[in-house]
C-alpha positions as CSV (number, residue, x, y, z in Angstrom):
1,M,78.3,-8.6,-21.6
2,T,76.9,-7.6,-18.2
3,A,73.7,-6.5,-19.8
4,V,73.3,-10.0,-21.2
5,Y,73.8,-11.5,-17.7
6,K,71.4,-9.0,-16.2
7,K,68.8,-10.0,-18.9
8,F,69.4,-13.7,-18.3
9,F,68.9,-13.4,-14.5
10,L,65.9,-11.2,-14.9
11,M,64.3,-13.8,-17.2
12,L,65.3,-16.6,-14.9
13,G,63.8,-14.7,-11.9
14,I,60.5,-14.1,-13.8
15,T,60.4,-17.8,-14.8
16,V,60.9,-18.9,-11.2
17,L,58.2,-16.5,-10.0
18,L,55.7,-17.8,-12.6
19,C,56.4,-21.4,-11.6
20,I,55.9,-20.6,-7.9
21,S,52.7,-18.7,-8.6
22,A,51.4,-21.5,-10.8
23,S,52.1,-24.1,-8.1
24,I,50.3,-21.9,-5.5
25,V,47.3,-21.6,-7.8
26,W,47.2,-25.4,-8.4
27,S,47.6,-26.1,-4.7
28,E,44.7,-23.8,-3.9
29,T,42.4,-25.3,-6.5
30,K,39.8,-26.9,-4.4
31,L,36.7,-28.5,-5.9
32,I,33.7,-29.4,-3.9
33,P,32.0,-32.6,-5.0
34,L,29.8,-31.9,-7.9
35,H,26.7,-33.4,-6.3
36,E,27.1,-31.0,-3.4
37,Y,27.4,-28.1,-5.8
38,I,24.3,-29.2,-7.7
39,S,22.3,-29.7,-4.4
40,K,22.8,-26.0,-3.7
41,L,21.3,-24.9,-7.1
42,D,17.8,-23.7,-7.7
43,K,17.8,-25.4,-11.1
44,P,20.0,-28.5,-11.0
45,N,19.9,-29.2,-14.8
46,G,21.3,-27.0,-17.6
47,N,24.0,-25.4,-15.6
48,Q,27.1,-24.0,-17.5
49,Y,29.6,-24.7,-14.7
50,V,28.3,-28.3,-14.2
51,Y,28.4,-29.0,-18.0
52,T,31.9,-27.5,-18.3
53,R,33.2,-29.5,-15.3
54,C,31.7,-32.7,-16.6
55,A,33.2,-32.1,-20.1
56,G,36.6,-31.7,-18.5
57,H,36.2,-34.8,-16.4
58,F,35.0,-36.9,-19.3
59,L,37.8,-35.6,-21.5
60,Y,40.3,-36.6,-18.9
61,L,38.8,-40.1,-18.6
62,A,38.6,-40.5,-22.4
63,E,42.3,-39.8,-22.6
64,I,43.3,-42.4,-19.9
65,F,41.0,-45.0,-21.6
66,R,42.4,-44.4,-25.1
67,D,43.9,-47.7,-26.1
68,K,44.5,-49.9,-29.1
69,R,42.2,-52.6,-27.5
70,E,38.8,-52.3,-29.0
71,E,36.8,-52.4,-25.7
72,Q,39.0,-49.7,-24.1
73,Q,38.7,-47.5,-27.3
74,K,34.9,-47.8,-27.2
75,I,34.8,-46.5,-23.7
76,S,37.2,-43.7,-24.6
77,D,35.0,-42.8,-27.6
78,K,31.9,-42.7,-25.5
79,L,33.5,-40.5,-22.9
80,Y,34.9,-38.2,-25.5
81,G,31.5,-37.9,-27.2
82,D,29.9,-37.1,-23.8
83,S,32.6,-34.5,-23.3
84,I,31.7,-32.9,-26.6
85,I,28.0,-32.8,-25.7
86,F,28.7,-31.2,-22.4
87,T,31.1,-28.7,-24.0
88,N,28.5,-27.7,-26.6
89,L,25.8,-27.3,-24.1
90,A,27.9,-25.1,-21.9
91,S,28.9,-23.0,-24.9
92,V,25.3,-22.5,-25.9
93,I,24.3,-21.5,-22.4
94,L,27.1,-18.9,-22.3
95,Y,26.3,-17.7,-25.8
96,L,22.7,-17.1,-24.7
97,K,24.1,-14.9,-21.9
98,N,26.7,-12.9,-23.8
99,G,25.6,-13.1,-27.5
100,D,29.2,-13.8,-28.7
101,K,29.5,-17.4,-30.1
102,K,33.2,-17.3,-30.8
103,L,34.1,-15.9,-27.4
104,S,31.7,-18.4,-25.7
105,N,33.3,-21.3,-27.5
106,K,36.8,-20.2,-26.7
107,Y,36.1,-19.5,-23.0
108,I,34.3,-22.9,-22.5
109,E,37.0,-24.8,-24.3
110,E,39.7,-23.2,-22.1
111,K,37.7,-24.0,-18.9
112,V,37.1,-27.6,-20.1
113,Y,40.9,-28.1,-20.5
114,Q,41.5,-26.5,-17.1
115,F,39.1,-29.0,-15.4
116,R,40.7,-31.8,-17.4
117,D,44.1,-30.7,-15.9
118,I,42.6,-30.5,-12.4
119,Y,41.3,-34.0,-12.6
120,D,44.6,-35.2,-14.1
121,K,46.4,-33.7,-11.1
122,M,43.9,-35.3,-8.7
123,S,44.4,-38.6,-10.4
124,N,48.2,-38.4,-10.2
125,E,48.1,-37.5,-6.5
126,N,45.7,-40.4,-5.8
127,Y,47.8,-42.8,-7.8
128,L,50.9,-41.8,-5.8
129,N,49.1,-42.0,-2.4
130,R,46.8,-45.0,-3.0
131,G,47.8,-46.7,-6.2
132,N,44.6,-46.0,-8.1
133,L,44.1,-43.4,-10.8
134,I,40.5,-42.7,-9.9
135,S,39.8,-41.4,-6.4
136,E,36.6,-41.7,-4.5
137,F,36.0,-38.0,-5.1
138,M,36.4,-38.6,-8.9
139,K,34.1,-41.6,-8.8
140,K,31.4,-39.5,-7.2
141,D,31.8,-36.8,-9.9
142,I,31.7,-39.4,-12.6
143,S,28.4,-40.7,-11.2
144,T,27.0,-37.2,-11.0
145,C,28.1,-36.3,-14.5
146,H,26.5,-39.6,-15.7
147,L,23.2,-38.5,-14.1
148,Q,23.5,-35.1,-15.7
149,R,24.1,-36.7,-19.1
150,K,20.8,-38.6,-18.7
151,T,19.0,-35.3,-18.3
152,I,20.1,-34.0,-21.7
153,P,17.2,-34.2,-24.2
154,K,17.6,-36.9,-26.8
155,E,16.7,-34.4,-29.5
156,Y,19.8,-32.4,-28.7
157,V,22.0,-35.5,-28.8
158,D,20.5,-36.6,-32.1
159,L,21.0,-33.1,-33.6
160,L,24.6,-33.0,-32.5
161,S,25.1,-36.5,-33.9
162,N,23.7,-35.4,-37.3
163,I,25.8,-32.2,-37.4
164,T,29.1,-33.9,-36.5
165,G,28.5,-37.3,-38.2
166,K,29.3,-39.1,-34.9
167,D,27.0,-41.3,-32.9
168,F,26.7,-39.8,-29.4
169,K,23.8,-42.0,-28.4
């Protein structure tokens, strides 16, 4: 019976340590504004990190705009479509570097969801502190991502629309 208790407390201790380490990681996650990051780049367009971060941000926004009302749903669909475009571009850029399509897609998808979670955490903190879901920091990143979206060639967007059967225009 004592072996069962020892195992229980060991697992409890491990769980507590994992929770503490996860909270430390989250509290240390500091993003610089995306426009500042881009201003430091030699080539401001076609950057894997920028595309991945924009994909995560737009995915988060698509989720909060998801609604039964038609106008809200249209906004959500557009944001989700832009998230897919950014995700695909980031995956292609990584694939061109490492030559492994499956690994590239998996890695970028994980990063997109990590950024979505970071923006969700920022939004929750801002809501608790200021009563708004979208902080000034997030608004600036939305604007930057919107500008990045405009730099994506129309041919790529059309091709992705044809492949998926969705209108990303």
